[in-house]
Wavefront OBJ file of the C-alpha trace (Angstrom):
o trace
v -29.006 -143.698 39.722
v -30.128 -144.045 36.272
v -29.208 -147.138 33.964
v -28.152 -144.127 32.362
v -25.091 -143.859 34.608
v -24.436 -147.260 35.329
v -20.854 -148.029 37.167
v -21.093 -150.551 34.393
v -20.828 -147.472 31.257
v -18.431 -145.116 33.665
v -15.442 -148.228 33.912
v -12.532 -146.360 34.221
v -9.701 -146.747 31.710
v -7.122 -147.795 34.187
v -7.288 -150.035 37.820
v -8.360 -148.541 40.765
v -9.942 -149.691 43.991
v -12.807 -146.830 44.353
v -14.730 -144.035 41.672
v -13.748 -140.898 41.264
v -16.463 -138.297 41.259
v -16.847 -134.898 39.884
v -19.687 -132.747 41.993
v -19.999 -129.369 39.900
v -22.637 -126.699 38.986
v -22.880 -122.897 38.329
v -21.460 -121.689 41.641
v -24.892 -121.279 43.542
v -26.428 -124.691 43.052
v -24.519 -126.524 46.213
v -21.070 -128.228 45.558
v -19.988 -127.576 48.218
v -22.763 -128.410 51.128
v -22.886 -131.575 48.690
v -19.382 -132.574 49.770
v -19.790 -130.888 52.940
v -22.583 -133.910 53.244
v -20.379 -136.386 51.704
v -16.926 -135.884 53.597
v -19.306 -136.063 56.953
v -20.389 -139.653 56.208
v -16.993 -140.274 54.967
v -15.744 -139.228 58.806
v -18.427 -141.158 60.124
v -17.249 -144.395 58.099
v -13.332 -143.855 59.691
v -14.448 -143.290 62.723
v -15.947 -146.141 62.807
v -13.858 -149.335 62.855
v -16.289 -152.209 62.444
v -17.569 -150.696 59.613
v -17.726 -152.380 56.089
v -18.227 -148.859 54.401
v -18.380 -147.777 50.295
v -16.844 -144.109 51.996
v -13.790 -145.367 54.647
v -11.212 -145.168 51.135
v -13.159 -141.877 49.206
v -12.163 -138.756 50.273
v -12.943 -134.994 49.787
v -11.127 -132.477 47.581
v -11.960 -128.715 46.743
v -9.899 -127.606 43.920
v -10.091 -124.194 45.699
v -8.793 -124.469 48.141
v -6.191 -126.666 46.194
v -5.496 -123.275 43.501
v -4.867 -120.843 46.953
v -2.953 -123.098 48.585
v -0.914 -124.674 45.956
v -0.705 -121.502 43.955
v -2.650 -122.629 40.912
v -3.602 -119.461 40.158
v -2.382 -115.666 37.924
v -3.701 -113.773 41.148
v -7.297 -112.490 42.592
v -9.731 -110.679 39.946
v -10.964 -108.240 41.751
v -13.521 -107.712 39.793
v -15.251 -111.146 40.077
v -13.844 -111.756 43.635
v -11.625 -114.922 41.859
v -8.941 -116.544 41.676
v -7.508 -116.337 37.773
v -6.477 -119.874 37.645
v -3.995 -121.473 35.680
v -5.537 -125.189 34.600
v -1.953 -126.633 33.897
v -0.229 -126.249 37.485
v -4.230 -127.086 39.013
v -4.090 -130.304 36.749
v -0.727 -130.769 37.694
v -1.129 -130.866 41.351
v -4.489 -133.099 40.951
v -2.888 -135.353 39.266
v -1.055 -137.950 41.694
v -4.885 -138.017 43.351
v -6.797 -138.632 40.010
v -3.931 -141.128 38.866
v -4.122 -143.149 41.837
v -4.745 -146.807 41.965
v -6.232 -146.141 45.248
v -8.565 -143.653 43.061
v -11.524 -141.809 45.954
v -11.741 -138.765 44.886
v -14.762 -136.242 45.149
v -14.003 -133.048 44.270
v -15.839 -129.945 44.333
v -14.991 -127.130 41.129
v -17.346 -125.052 39.550
v -15.741 -126.726 35.751
v -15.108 -130.534 34.588
v -14.106 -129.995 30.656
v -10.415 -129.523 32.149
v -10.211 -132.918 33.779
v -9.104 -135.794 31.267
v -11.940 -138.699 31.150
v -10.009 -141.113 32.200
v -9.458 -139.614 35.539
v -13.356 -139.875 36.428
v -15.817 -141.948 36.608
v -19.536 -139.826 37.664
v -19.516 -135.700 36.590
v -21.930 -134.608 38.907
v -23.798 -131.826 37.931
v -25.668 -129.639 40.224
v -28.941 -127.207 38.913
v -30.858 -125.070 40.596
v -33.721 -122.888 40.046
v -33.103 -119.135 38.192
v -35.126 -118.441 41.622
v -33.127 -120.390 44.437
v -29.917 -119.251 42.242
v -30.112 -115.598 42.857
v -31.403 -115.860 46.438
v -27.982 -117.338 47.385
v -25.882 -115.701 45.176
v -27.380 -112.325 46.796
v -26.447 -113.853 50.178
v -22.398 -114.248 49.431
v -22.837 -110.421 48.177
v -21.757 -111.403 45.214
v -20.519 -107.954 42.394
v -23.246 -107.451 40.758
v -21.305 -108.186 37.550
v -20.402 -112.155 38.841
v -23.929 -112.192 40.106
v -25.699 -111.410 36.514
v -22.671 -114.191 34.541
v -23.363 -117.136 36.475
v -26.433 -116.284 36.404
v -26.418 -116.302 32.857
v -24.627 -119.319 33.534
v -27.477 -121.518 34.954
v -29.961 -119.984 32.476
v -27.878 -120.824 29.526
v -27.228 -125.151 30.928
v -23.437 -124.192 30.240
v -22.011 -126.504 33.285
v -23.715 -129.241 31.723
v -23.697 -128.796 28.274
v -19.488 -128.205 28.799
v -19.350 -131.672 30.912
v -21.390 -133.218 28.350
v -19.383 -131.788 26.013
v -16.293 -133.329 28.131
v -17.518 -136.347 29.579
v -19.579 -139.391 28.289
v -22.903 -139.090 28.161
v -23.582 -142.023 30.729
v -21.225 -140.607 33.114
v -22.465 -137.262 33.394
v -25.296 -136.699 35.635
v -27.414 -133.780 36.804
v -29.512 -133.407 40.443
v -31.233 -130.298 40.822
v -30.213 -128.453 44.196
v -33.647 -126.124 45.666
v -34.289 -127.343 49.226
v -32.297 -128.631 51.916
v -34.495 -132.432 50.488
v -33.145 -132.574 46.955
v -29.405 -131.961 49.194
v -30.029 -135.211 51.226
v -31.491 -137.303 48.794
v -28.753 -136.434 46.313
v -26.386 -137.771 48.755
v -28.428 -140.119 49.336
v -28.068 -140.941 45.441
v -24.554 -141.066 45.309
v -22.874 -142.457 47.904
v -25.321 -145.552 46.359
v -23.475 -144.648 43.126
v -20.237 -145.317 44.995
v -21.492 -148.603 46.941
v -22.140 -150.950 43.373
v -19.641 -149.151 41.486
v -17.285 -150.240 43.883
v -19.436 -154.393 43.409
v -18.771 -154.101 39.883
v -15.202 -153.213 40.029
v -14.104 -155.543 43.253
v -11.214 -157.613 41.135
v -9.749 -154.660 38.878
v -8.081 -152.771 41.687
l 1 2 3 4 5 6 7 8 9 10 11 12 13 14 15 16 17 18 19 20 21 22 23 24 25 26 27 28 29 30 31 32 33 34 35 36 37 38 39 40 41 42 43 44 45 46 47 48 49 50 51 52 53 54 55 56 57 58 59 60 61 62 63 64 65 66 67 68 69 70 71 72 73 74 75 76 77 78 79 80 81 82 83 84 85 86 87 88 89 90 91 92 93 94 95 96 97 98 99 100 101 102 103 104 105 106 107 108 109 110 111 112 113 114 115 116 117 118 119 120 121 122 123 124 125 126 127 128 129 130 131 132 133 134 135 136 137 138 139 140 141 142 143 144 145 146 147 148 149 150 151 152 153 154 155 156 157 158 159 160 161 162 163 164 165 166 167 168 169 170 171 172 173 174 175 176 177 178 179 180 181 182 183 184 185 186 187 188 189 190 191 192 193 194 195 196 197 198 199 200 201 202 203 204 205
């Protein structure tokens, strides 16, 4: 990451061994694809007992699964084809993982401003050009209302603005996500950031 996103600037409010990261962005920008690629690297690191990898203690949390499986919602919105999330229940469900001294949560969610700053060390905001995003959303067969809502959100940079308003400037890092090469490069950058963060905070937990 750039100097403005240095681990020193993004020090946690309380000690933990591994950084907590939110990967966010408008639906269709590649959050799940990025997080699944990170999860695959985590599994590889955990499978190699001899590897000294910074990813060994990291874990992927797909918030949509938490919302569904732990009933952190008030029902399903048929028009938008999405859960009506109860943010208080969701925060209660995530608090144990996000505030543990182990840390190491990679959170995959289309919002970030509900999370306390003290829980988070890096917010990655994925962005995509309108043509790429439109094609991805059409492939998902989104209802027209949901497709337009997400297109408008990306054009207006709603998620990036929310991240910048909710977290310190140095914690928020926007990354373009238009091609498979972008995804590979972004995952490499996130892994490098985790590695540097652990080095810089080795004595804090």
